PDB file with SEQRES, HELIX, SHEET and CRYST1 records, atoms N, CA, C and O in Angstrom:
SEQRES   1 A   74  MET GLU ASP LYS ILE ILE ASN LEU THR GLU LEU GLU LEU          
SEQRES   2 A   74  PRO MET GLN MET GLN LYS MET GLN GLU LEU LEU LYS ASN          
SEQRES   3 A   74  THR GLU LYS ASN PHE LYS TYR GLU ILE ILE THR GLN HIS          
SEQRES   4 A   74  GLU ILE ILE MET LYS PHE ILE VAL PRO LEU ALA ALA GLY          
SEQRES   5 A   74  ALA GLY MET LYS CYS ALA PHE ALA PRO PRO VAL ASP ASN          
SEQRES   6 A   74  LEU TRP LYS ILE SER ILE THR ASN ASN                          
HELIX    1 AA1 LEU A   13  LEU A   24  1                                  12    
HELIX    2 AA2 GLU A   40  GLY A   52  1                                  13    
SHEET    1 AA1 4 GLU A   2  ASN A   7  0                                        
SHEET    2 AA1 4 PHE A  31  THR A  37  1                                        
SHEET    3 AA1 4 LEU A  66  ASN A  73 -1                                        
SHEET    4 AA1 4 LYS A  56  VAL A  63 -1                                        
CRYST1    1.000    1.000    1.000  90.00  90.00  90.00 P 1           1          
ATOM      1  N   MET A   1      -5.353  -9.867  28.207  1.00  0.00           N  
ATOM      2  CA  MET A   1      -5.380  -8.938  27.109  1.00  0.00           C  
ATOM      3  C   MET A   1      -5.924  -9.672  25.852  1.00  0.00           C  
ATOM      4  O   MET A   1      -5.505 -10.792  25.561  1.00  0.00           O  
ATOM      5  N   GLU A   2      -6.815  -9.060  25.150  1.00  0.00           N  
ATOM      6  CA  GLU A   2      -7.385  -9.615  23.908  1.00  0.00           C  
ATOM      7  C   GLU A   2      -6.446  -9.230  22.775  1.00  0.00           C  
ATOM      8  O   GLU A   2      -6.230  -8.046  22.517  1.00  0.00           O  
ATOM      9  N   ASP A   3      -5.890 -10.227  22.101  1.00  0.00           N  
ATOM     10  CA  ASP A   3      -5.073 -10.056  20.895  1.00  0.00           C  
ATOM     11  C   ASP A   3      -5.904 -10.427  19.687  1.00  0.00           C  
ATOM     12  O   ASP A   3      -6.527 -11.489  19.670  1.00  0.00           O  
ATOM     13  N   LYS A   4      -5.928  -9.587  18.690  1.00  0.00           N  
ATOM     14  CA  LYS A   4      -6.669  -9.885  17.479  1.00  0.00           C  
ATOM     15  C   LYS A   4      -5.880  -9.433  16.278  1.00  0.00           C  
ATOM     16  O   LYS A   4      -5.317  -8.338  16.261  1.00  0.00           O  
ATOM     17  N   ILE A   5      -5.841 -10.301  15.252  1.00  0.00           N  
ATOM     18  CA  ILE A   5      -5.254  -9.925  13.941  1.00  0.00           C  
ATOM     19  C   ILE A   5      -6.423  -9.551  13.016  1.00  0.00           C  
ATOM     20  O   ILE A   5      -7.341 -10.347  12.817  1.00  0.00           O  
ATOM     21  N   ILE A   6      -6.382  -8.360  12.466  1.00  0.00           N  
ATOM     22  CA  ILE A   6      -7.443  -7.892  11.581  1.00  0.00           C  
ATOM     23  C   ILE A   6      -6.883  -7.653  10.207  1.00  0.00           C  
ATOM     24  O   ILE A   6      -6.145  -6.695   9.977  1.00  0.00           O  
ATOM     25  N   ASN A   7      -7.241  -8.538   9.288  1.00  0.00           N  
ATOM     26  CA  ASN A   7      -6.756  -8.498   7.940  1.00  0.00           C  
ATOM     27  C   ASN A   7      -7.798  -7.700   7.080  1.00  0.00           C  
ATOM     28  O   ASN A   7      -8.901  -8.179   6.817  1.00  0.00           O  
ATOM     29  N   LEU A   8      -7.404  -6.490   6.666  1.00  0.00           N  
ATOM     30  CA  LEU A   8      -8.287  -5.640   5.885  1.00  0.00           C  
ATOM     31  C   LEU A   8      -8.114  -5.778   4.381  1.00  0.00           C  
ATOM     32  O   LEU A   8      -8.835  -5.128   3.624  1.00  0.00           O  
ATOM     33  N   THR A   9      -7.183  -6.602   3.928  1.00  0.00           N  
ATOM     34  CA  THR A   9      -6.761  -6.620   2.553  1.00  0.00           C  
ATOM     35  C   THR A   9      -7.871  -6.995   1.567  1.00  0.00           C  
ATOM     36  O   THR A   9      -7.799  -6.619   0.398  1.00  0.00           O  
ATOM     37  N   GLU A  10      -8.885  -7.723   2.011  1.00  0.00           N  
ATOM     38  CA  GLU A  10      -9.923  -8.134   1.081  1.00  0.00           C  
ATOM     39  C   GLU A  10     -11.042  -7.102   0.981  1.00  0.00           C  
ATOM     40  O   GLU A  10     -11.968  -7.257   0.184  1.00  0.00           O  
ATOM     41  N   LEU A  11     -10.955  -6.056   1.784  1.00  0.00           N  
ATOM     42  CA  LEU A  11     -11.969  -4.989   1.758  1.00  0.00           C  
ATOM     43  C   LEU A  11     -11.499  -3.838   0.849  1.00  0.00           C  
ATOM     44  O   LEU A  11     -10.301  -3.578   0.737  1.00  0.00           O  
ATOM     45  N   GLU A  12     -12.459  -3.156   0.203  1.00  0.00           N  
ATOM     46  CA  GLU A  12     -12.148  -1.966  -0.530  1.00  0.00           C  
ATOM     47  C   GLU A  12     -11.754  -0.886   0.422  1.00  0.00           C  
ATOM     48  O   GLU A  12     -12.120  -0.951   1.595  1.00  0.00           O  
ATOM     49  N   LEU A  13     -11.015   0.120  -0.028  1.00  0.00           N  
ATOM     50  CA  LEU A  13     -10.507   1.176   0.836  1.00  0.00           C  
ATOM     51  C   LEU A  13     -11.579   1.865   1.714  1.00  0.00           C  
ATOM     52  O   LEU A  13     -11.345   2.057   2.908  1.00  0.00           O  
ATOM     53  N   PRO A  14     -12.744   2.238   1.152  1.00  0.00           N  
ATOM     54  CA  PRO A  14     -13.738   2.873   2.023  1.00  0.00           C  
ATOM     55  C   PRO A  14     -14.205   1.992   3.165  1.00  0.00           C  
ATOM     56  O   PRO A  14     -14.451   2.465   4.275  1.00  0.00           O  
ATOM     57  N   MET A  15     -14.327   0.674   2.871  1.00  0.00           N  
ATOM     58  CA  MET A  15     -14.747  -0.238   3.963  1.00  0.00           C  
ATOM     59  C   MET A  15     -13.635  -0.432   4.960  1.00  0.00           C  
ATOM     60  O   MET A  15     -13.918  -0.669   6.134  1.00  0.00           O  
ATOM     61  N   GLN A  16     -12.378  -0.344   4.554  1.00  0.00           N  
ATOM     62  CA  GLN A  16     -11.290  -0.434   5.494  1.00  0.00           C  
ATOM     63  C   GLN A  16     -11.286   0.751   6.439  1.00  0.00           C  
ATOM     64  O   GLN A  16     -11.021   0.602   7.632  1.00  0.00           O  
ATOM     65  N   MET A  17     -11.584   1.944   5.897  1.00  0.00           N  
ATOM     66  CA  MET A  17     -11.692   3.167   6.753  1.00  0.00           C  
ATOM     67  C   MET A  17     -12.823   2.970   7.741  1.00  0.00           C  
ATOM     68  O   MET A  17     -12.646   3.215   8.935  1.00  0.00           O  
ATOM     69  N   GLN A  18     -13.971   2.535   7.277  1.00  0.00           N  
ATOM     70  CA  GLN A  18     -15.113   2.351   8.165  1.00  0.00           C  
ATOM     71  C   GLN A  18     -14.814   1.337   9.227  1.00  0.00           C  
ATOM     72  O   GLN A  18     -15.141   1.587  10.387  1.00  0.00           O  
ATOM     73  N   LYS A  19     -14.216   0.208   8.920  1.00  0.00           N  
ATOM     74  CA  LYS A  19     -13.860  -0.839   9.881  1.00  0.00           C  
ATOM     75  C   LYS A  19     -12.927  -0.284  10.919  1.00  0.00           C  
ATOM     76  O   LYS A  19     -13.123  -0.556  12.104  1.00  0.00           O  
ATOM     77  N   MET A  20     -11.901   0.496  10.537  1.00  0.00           N  
ATOM     78  CA  MET A  20     -11.007   1.131  11.519  1.00  0.00           C  
ATOM     79  C   MET A  20     -11.669   2.046  12.461  1.00  0.00           C  
ATOM     80  O   MET A  20     -11.386   2.036  13.659  1.00  0.00           O  
ATOM     81  N   GLN A  21     -12.587   2.876  11.922  1.00  0.00           N  
ATOM     82  CA  GLN A  21     -13.345   3.805  12.803  1.00  0.00           C  
ATOM     83  C   GLN A  21     -14.116   3.040  13.830  1.00  0.00           C  
ATOM     84  O   GLN A  21     -14.155   3.430  14.997  1.00  0.00           O  
ATOM     85  N   GLU A  22     -14.741   1.939  13.418  1.00  0.00           N  
ATOM     86  CA  GLU A  22     -15.514   1.120  14.363  1.00  0.00           C  
ATOM     87  C   GLU A  22     -14.586   0.507  15.444  1.00  0.00           C  
ATOM     88  O   GLU A  22     -14.898   0.539  16.634  1.00  0.00           O  
ATOM     89  N   LEU A  23     -13.491  -0.025  15.015  1.00  0.00           N  
ATOM     90  CA  LEU A  23     -12.542  -0.647  15.995  1.00  0.00           C  
ATOM     91  C   LEU A  23     -11.993   0.389  16.978  1.00  0.00           C  
ATOM     92  O   LEU A  23     -11.843   0.100  18.165  1.00  0.00           O  
ATOM     93  N   LEU A  24     -11.693   1.594  16.488  1.00  0.00           N  
ATOM     94  CA  LEU A  24     -11.071   2.566  17.395  1.00  0.00           C  
ATOM     95  C   LEU A  24     -12.039   3.257  18.301  1.00  0.00           C  
ATOM     96  O   LEU A  24     -11.630   4.030  19.167  1.00  0.00           O  
ATOM     97  N   LYS A  25     -13.365   2.995  18.123  1.00  0.00           N  
ATOM     98  CA  LYS A  25     -14.358   3.485  19.112  1.00  0.00           C  
ATOM     99  C   LYS A  25     -14.353   2.643  20.331  1.00  0.00           C  
ATOM    100  O   LYS A  25     -14.992   3.018  21.314  1.00  0.00           O  
ATOM    101  N   ASN A  26     -13.663   1.502  20.348  1.00  0.00           N  
ATOM    102  CA  ASN A  26     -13.618   0.597  21.469  1.00  0.00           C  
ATOM    103  C   ASN A  26     -12.962   1.333  22.645  1.00  0.00           C  
ATOM    104  O   ASN A  26     -11.804   1.741  22.557  1.00  0.00           O  
ATOM    105  N   THR A  27     -13.685   1.496  23.713  1.00  0.00           N  
ATOM    106  CA  THR A  27     -13.145   2.182  24.888  1.00  0.00           C  
ATOM    107  C   THR A  27     -12.681   1.185  25.905  1.00  0.00           C  
ATOM    108  O   THR A  27     -12.197   1.597  26.960  1.00  0.00           O  
ATOM    109  N   GLU A  28     -12.796  -0.118  25.661  1.00  0.00           N  
ATOM    110  CA  GLU A  28     -12.346  -1.096  26.634  1.00  0.00           C  
ATOM    111  C   GLU A  28     -10.811  -1.081  26.688  1.00  0.00           C  
ATOM    112  O   GLU A  28     -10.129  -0.750  25.718  1.00  0.00           O  
ATOM    113  N   LYS A  29     -10.322  -1.443  27.832  1.00  0.00           N  
ATOM    114  CA  LYS A  29      -8.877  -1.531  28.038  1.00  0.00           C  
ATOM    115  C   LYS A  29      -8.375  -2.942  27.709  1.00  0.00           C  
ATOM    116  O   LYS A  29      -9.158  -3.871  27.508  1.00  0.00           O  
ATOM    117  N   ASN A  30      -7.075  -3.066  27.660  1.00  0.00           N  
ATOM    118  CA  ASN A  30      -6.411  -4.380  27.513  1.00  0.00           C  
ATOM    119  C   ASN A  30      -6.744  -5.097  26.230  1.00  0.00           C  
ATOM    120  O   ASN A  30      -7.231  -6.227  26.245  1.00  0.00           O  
ATOM    121  N   PHE A  31      -6.479  -4.437  25.117  1.00  0.00           N  
ATOM    122  CA  PHE A  31      -6.506  -5.120  23.871  1.00  0.00           C  
ATOM    123  C   PHE A  31      -5.333  -4.772  22.964  1.00  0.00           C  
ATOM    124  O   PHE A  31      -4.733  -3.707  23.102  1.00  0.00           O  
ATOM    125  N   LYS A  32      -5.010  -5.657  22.048  1.00  0.00           N  
ATOM    126  CA  LYS A  32      -4.018  -5.392  21.069  1.00  0.00           C  
ATOM    127  C   LYS A  32      -4.474  -5.869  19.725  1.00  0.00           C  
ATOM    128  O   LYS A  32      -4.765  -7.052  19.547  1.00  0.00           O  
ATOM    129  N   TYR A  33      -4.543  -4.962  18.765  1.00  0.00           N  
ATOM    130  CA  TYR A  33      -4.960  -5.270  17.431  1.00  0.00           C  
ATOM    131  C   TYR A  33      -3.754  -5.223  16.524  1.00  0.00           C  
ATOM    132  O   TYR A  33      -2.943  -4.304  16.637  1.00  0.00           O  
ATOM    133  N   GLU A  34      -3.608  -6.178  15.629  1.00  0.00           N  
ATOM    134  CA  GLU A  34      -2.607  -6.066  14.586  1.00  0.00           C  
ATOM    135  C   GLU A  34      -3.378  -5.934  13.267  1.00  0.00           C  
ATOM    136  O   GLU A  34      -4.044  -6.874  12.833  1.00  0.00           O  
ATOM    137  N   ILE A  35      -3.286  -4.812  12.663  1.00  0.00           N  
ATOM    138  CA  ILE A  35      -4.006  -4.486  11.432  1.00  0.00           C  
ATOM    139  C   ILE A  35      -3.103  -4.767  10.253  1.00  0.00           C  
ATOM    140  O   ILE A  35      -1.931  -4.390  10.259  1.00  0.00           O  
ATOM    141  N   ILE A  36      -3.637  -5.423   9.245  1.00  0.00           N  
ATOM    142  CA  ILE A  36      -2.891  -5.687   7.998  1.00  0.00           C  
ATOM    143  C   ILE A  36      -3.644  -5.034   6.841  1.00  0.00           C  
ATOM    144  O   ILE A  36      -4.831  -5.293   6.641  1.00  0.00           O  
ATOM    145  N   THR A  37      -2.981  -4.222   6.113  1.00  0.00           N  
ATOM    146  CA  THR A  37      -3.569  -3.486   4.982  1.00  0.00           C  
ATOM    147  C   THR A  37      -2.535  -3.260   3.866  1.00  0.00           C  
ATOM    148  O   THR A  37      -1.333  -3.215   4.129  1.00  0.00           O  
ATOM    149  N   GLN A  38      -3.009  -3.118   2.630  1.00  0.00           N  
ATOM    150  CA  GLN A  38      -2.169  -2.827   1.533  1.00  0.00           C  
ATOM    151  C   GLN A  38      -2.161  -1.307   1.256  1.00  0.00           C  
ATOM    152  O   GLN A  38      -1.427  -0.847   0.381  1.00  0.00           O  
ATOM    153  N   HIS A  39      -2.951  -0.550   1.978  1.00  0.00           N  
ATOM    154  CA  HIS A  39      -3.087   0.900   1.705  1.00  0.00           C  
ATOM    155  C   HIS A  39      -2.318   1.739   2.737  1.00  0.00           C  
ATOM    156  O   HIS A  39      -2.614   1.709   3.931  1.00  0.00           O  
ATOM    157  N   GLU A  40      -1.325   2.486   2.243  1.00  0.00           N  
ATOM    158  CA  GLU A  40      -0.566   3.340   3.125  1.00  0.00           C  
ATOM    159  C   GLU A  40      -1.472   4.375   3.785  1.00  0.00           C  
ATOM    160  O   GLU A  40      -1.191   4.775   4.914  1.00  0.00           O  
ATOM    161  N   ILE A  41      -2.524   4.817   3.151  1.00  0.00           N  
ATOM    162  CA  ILE A  41      -3.421   5.809   3.680  1.00  0.00           C  
ATOM    163  C   ILE A  41      -4.056   5.341   4.948  1.00  0.00           C  
ATOM    164  O   ILE A  41      -4.319   6.153   5.834  1.00  0.00           O  
ATOM    165  N   ILE A  42      -4.313   4.068   5.074  1.00  0.00           N  
ATOM    166  CA  ILE A  42      -4.882   3.511   6.326  1.00  0.00           C  
ATOM    167  C   ILE A  42      -3.894   3.719   7.445  1.00  0.00           C  
ATOM    168  O   ILE A  42      -4.302   4.129   8.531  1.00  0.00           O  
ATOM    169  N   MET A  43      -2.655   3.469   7.248  1.00  0.00           N  
ATOM    170  CA  MET A  43      -1.618   3.706   8.253  1.00  0.00           C  
ATOM    171  C   MET A  43      -1.646   5.160   8.675  1.00  0.00           C  
ATOM    172  O   MET A  43      -1.646   5.470   9.866  1.00  0.00           O  
ATOM    173  N   LYS A  44      -1.671   6.057   7.689  1.00  0.00           N  
ATOM    174  CA  LYS A  44      -1.629   7.466   7.981  1.00  0.00           C  
ATOM    175  C   LYS A  44      -2.906   7.930   8.693  1.00  0.00           C  
ATOM    176  O   LYS A  44      -2.869   8.936   9.403  1.00  0.00           O  
ATOM    177  N   PHE A  45      -3.997   7.250   8.530  1.00  0.00           N  
ATOM    178  CA  PHE A  45      -5.294   7.535   9.135  1.00  0.00           C  
ATOM    179  C   PHE A  45      -5.373   7.006  10.595  1.00  0.00           C  
ATOM    180  O   PHE A  45      -5.832   7.693  11.507  1.00  0.00           O  
ATOM    181  N   ILE A  46      -4.905   5.760  10.758  1.00  0.00           N  
ATOM    182  CA  ILE A  46      -5.061   5.056  12.005  1.00  0.00           C  
ATOM    183  C   ILE A  46      -4.162   5.676  13.138  1.00  0.00           C  
ATOM    184  O   ILE A  46      -4.631   5.888  14.256  1.00  0.00           O  
ATOM    185  N   VAL A  47      -2.946   5.939  12.836  1.00  0.00           N  
ATOM    186  CA  VAL A  47      -1.956   6.340  13.880  1.00  0.00           C  
ATOM    187  C   VAL A  47      -2.459   7.607  14.604  1.00  0.00           C  
ATOM    188  O   VAL A  47      -2.547   7.583  15.832  1.00  0.00           O  
ATOM    189  N   PRO A  48      -2.785   8.691  13.922  1.00  0.00           N  
ATOM    190  CA  PRO A  48      -3.222   9.885  14.668  1.00  0.00           C  
ATOM    191  C   PRO A  48      -4.589   9.685  15.371  1.00  0.00           C  
ATOM    192  O   PRO A  48      -4.821  10.231  16.450  1.00  0.00           O  
ATOM    193  N   LEU A  49      -5.489   8.894  14.741  1.00  0.00           N  
ATOM    194  CA  LEU A  49      -6.774   8.670  15.358  1.00  0.00           C  
ATOM    195  C   LEU A  49      -6.624   7.901  16.670  1.00  0.00           C  
ATOM    196  O   LEU A  49      -7.203   8.268  17.692  1.00  0.00           O  
ATOM    197  N   ALA A  50      -5.838   6.833  16.618  1.00  0.00           N  
ATOM    198  CA  ALA A  50      -5.584   5.989  17.780  1.00  0.00           C  
ATOM    199  C   ALA A  50      -4.881   6.817  18.874  1.00  0.00           C  
ATOM    200  O   ALA A  50      -5.270   6.793  20.042  1.00  0.00           O  
ATOM    201  N   ALA A  51      -3.842   7.544  18.461  1.00  0.00           N  
ATOM    202  CA  ALA A  51      -3.088   8.312  19.463  1.00  0.00           C  
ATOM    203  C   ALA A  51      -3.992   9.345  20.133  1.00  0.00           C  
ATOM    204  O   ALA A  51      -3.865   9.570  21.336  1.00  0.00           O  
ATOM    205  N   GLY A  52      -4.901   9.980  19.391  1.00  0.00           N  
ATOM    206  CA  GLY A  52      -5.828  10.944  19.918  1.00  0.00           C  
ATOM    207  C   GLY A  52      -6.768  10.317  20.914  1.00  0.00           C  
ATOM    208  O   GLY A  52      -7.322  11.028  21.752  1.00  0.00           O  
ATOM    209  N   ALA A  53      -6.976   9.003  20.861  1.00  0.00           N  
ATOM    210  CA  ALA A  53      -7.856   8.259  21.745  1.00  0.00           C  
ATOM    211  C   ALA A  53      -7.089   7.661  22.892  1.00  0.00           C  
ATOM    212  O   ALA A  53      -7.648   6.919  23.700  1.00  0.00           O  
ATOM    213  N   GLY A  54      -5.740   7.993  22.978  1.00  0.00           N  
ATOM    214  CA  GLY A  54      -4.914   7.499  24.060  1.00  0.00           C  
ATOM    215  C   GLY A  54      -4.372   6.112  23.883  1.00  0.00           C  
ATOM    216  O   GLY A  54      -3.881   5.499  24.831  1.00  0.00           O  
ATOM    217  N   MET A  55      -4.461   5.602  22.646  1.00  0.00           N  
ATOM    218  CA  MET A  55      -3.951   4.244  22.381  1.00  0.00           C  
ATOM    219  C   MET A  55      -2.559   4.378  21.821  1.00  0.00           C  
ATOM    220  O   MET A  55      -2.190   5.429  21.297  1.00  0.00           O  
ATOM    221  N   LYS A  56      -1.761   3.286  21.932  1.00  0.00           N  
ATOM    222  CA  LYS A  56      -0.395   3.237  21.430  1.00  0.00           C  
ATOM    223  C   LYS A  56      -0.355   2.551  20.100  1.00  0.00           C  
ATOM    224  O   LYS A  56      -1.045   1.550  19.908  1.00  0.00           O  
ATOM    225  N   CYS A  57       0.434   3.056  19.162  1.00  0.00           N  
ATOM    226  CA  CYS A  57       0.591   2.471  17.826  1.00  0.00           C  
ATOM    227  C   CYS A  57       1.989   2.192  17.530  1.00  0.00           C  
ATOM    228  O   CYS A  57       2.884   2.859  18.050  1.00  0.00           O  
ATOM    229  N   ALA A  58       2.224   1.228  16.709  1.00  0.00           N  
ATOM    230  CA  ALA A  58       3.502   0.934  16.171  1.00  0.00           C  
ATOM    231  C   ALA A  58       3.305   0.362  14.767  1.00  0.00           C  
ATOM    232  O   ALA A  58       2.327  -0.343  14.516  1.00  0.00           O  
ATOM    233  N   PHE A  59       4.206   0.656  13.877  1.00  0.00           N  
ATOM    234  CA  PHE A  59       4.108   0.100  12.524  1.00  0.00           C  
ATOM    235  C   PHE A  59       5.476  -0.105  11.940  1.00  0.00           C  
ATOM    236  O   PHE A  59       6.456   0.459  12.425  1.00  0.00           O  
ATOM    237  N   ALA A  60       5.551  -0.887  10.927  1.00  0.00           N  
ATOM    238  CA  ALA A  60       6.816  -1.187  10.272  1.00  0.00           C  
ATOM    239  C   ALA A  60       6.659  -0.905   8.781  1.00  0.00           C  
ATOM    240  O   ALA A  60       5.543  -0.946   8.263  1.00  0.00           O  
ATOM    241  N   PRO A  61       7.756  -0.621   8.082  1.00  0.00           N  
ATOM    242  CA  PRO A  61       7.648  -0.434   6.637  1.00  0.00           C  
ATOM    243  C   PRO A  61       6.997  -1.640   6.013  1.00  0.00           C  
ATOM    244  O   PRO A  61       7.097  -2.741   6.554  1.00  0.00           O  
ATOM    245  N   PRO A  62       6.351  -1.472   4.923  1.00  0.00           N  
ATOM    246  CA  PRO A  62       5.660  -2.572   4.264  1.00  0.00           C  
ATOM    247  C   PRO A  62       6.564  -3.706   3.769  1.00  0.00           C  
ATOM    248  O   PRO A  62       7.670  -3.493   3.272  1.00  0.00           O  
ATOM    249  N   VAL A  63       6.018  -4.955   3.938  1.00  0.00           N  
ATOM    250  CA  VAL A  63       6.683  -6.089   3.396  1.00  0.00           C  
ATOM    251  C   VAL A  63       5.730  -6.711   2.431  1.00  0.00           C  
ATOM    252  O   VAL A  63       4.562  -6.933   2.749  1.00  0.00           O  
ATOM    253  N   ASP A  64       6.219  -6.996   1.250  1.00  0.00           N  
ATOM    254  CA  ASP A  64       5.308  -7.526   0.158  1.00  0.00           C  
ATOM    255  C   ASP A  64       4.118  -6.653  -0.066  1.00  0.00           C  
ATOM    256  O   ASP A  64       3.036  -7.158  -0.367  1.00  0.00           O  
ATOM    257  N   ASN A  65       4.278  -5.308   0.075  1.00  0.00           N  
ATOM    258  CA  ASN A  65       3.253  -4.319  -0.112  1.00  0.00           C  
ATOM    259  C   ASN A  65       2.127  -4.355   0.940  1.00  0.00           C  
ATOM    260  O   ASN A  65       1.028  -3.860   0.691  1.00  0.00           O  
ATOM    261  N   LEU A  66       2.406  -4.938   2.103  1.00  0.00           N  
ATOM    262  CA  LEU A  66       1.472  -5.015   3.219  1.00  0.00           C  
ATOM    263  C   LEU A  66       1.977  -4.241   4.413  1.00  0.00           C  
ATOM    264  O   LEU A  66       3.117  -4.429   4.836  1.00  0.00           O  
ATOM    265  N   TRP A  67       1.179  -3.405   4.942  1.00  0.00           N  
ATOM    266  CA  TRP A  67       1.507  -2.669   6.164  1.00  0.00           C  
ATOM    267  C   TRP A  67       0.955  -3.466   7.316  1.00  0.00           C  
ATOM    268  O   TRP A  67      -0.133  -4.037   7.232  1.00  0.00           O  
ATOM    269  N   LYS A  68       1.747  -3.504   8.443  1.00  0.00           N  
ATOM    270  CA  LYS A  68       1.269  -4.083   9.725  1.00  0.00           C  
ATOM    271  C   LYS A  68       1.312  -3.033  10.756  1.00  0.00           C  
ATOM    272  O   LYS A  68       2.364  -2.443  11.004  1.00  0.00           O  
ATOM    273  N   ILE A  69       0.203  -2.777  11.369  1.00  0.00           N  
ATOM    274  CA  ILE A  69       0.081  -1.727  12.343  1.00  0.00           C  
ATOM    275  C   ILE A  69      -0.479  -2.358  13.655  1.00  0.00           C  
ATOM    276  O   ILE A  69      -1.530  -3.000  13.655  1.00  0.00           O  
ATOM    277  N   SER A  70       0.253  -2.151  14.742  1.00  0.00           N  
ATOM    278  CA  SER A  70      -0.196  -2.615  16.011  1.00  0.00           C  
ATOM    279  C   SER A  70      -0.801  -1.501  16.841  1.00  0.00           C  
ATOM    280  O   SER A  70      -0.234  -0.412  16.932  1.00  0.00           O  
ATOM    281  N   ILE A  71      -1.957  -1.769  17.453  1.00  0.00           N  
ATOM    282  CA  ILE A  71      -2.628  -0.807  18.229  1.00  0.00           C  
ATOM    283  C   ILE A  71      -2.893  -1.432  19.596  1.00  0.00           C  
ATOM    284  O   ILE A  71      -3.512  -2.496  19.637  1.00  0.00           O  
ATOM    285  N   THR A  72      -2.478  -0.861  20.697  1.00  0.00           N  
ATOM    286  CA  THR A  72      -2.733  -1.364  22.023  1.00  0.00           C  
ATOM    287  C   THR A  72      -3.416  -0.295  22.876  1.00  0.00           C  
ATOM    288  O   THR A  72      -3.181   0.905  22.734  1.00  0.00           O  
ATOM    289  N   ASN A  73      -4.277  -0.796  23.773  1.00  0.00           N  
ATOM    290  CA  ASN A  73      -4.895   0.058  24.700  1.00  0.00           C  
ATOM    291  C   ASN A  73      -4.914  -0.706  26.028  1.00  0.00           C  
ATOM    292  O   ASN A  73      -5.682  -1.652  26.206  1.00  0.00           O  
ATOM    293  N   ASN A  74      -4.044  -0.269  26.966  1.00  0.00           N  
ATOM    294  CA  ASN A  74      -3.999  -0.960  28.285  1.00  0.00           C  
ATOM    295  C   ASN A  74      -3.805   0.022  29.427  1.00  0.00           C  
ATOM    296  O   ASN A  74      -3.745  -0.384  30.587  1.00  0.00           O  
TER     297      ASN A  74                                                      
END                                                                             
């Protein structure tokens, strides 16, 4: 399984959205992404999009204003 941490915090919000759309187009199996963002809207955007693609998501309340979202496809 490919594990990857993707830190979006240095990107502006529109670029974060674009990066997430690109990542979620991945149809390969057996990966786990941990996404880090400071924008709650990214969390609200990712979870339904990933679930609609058959991926599993988990997230925790923000710590130090950072959201961590796990996406797996296996």
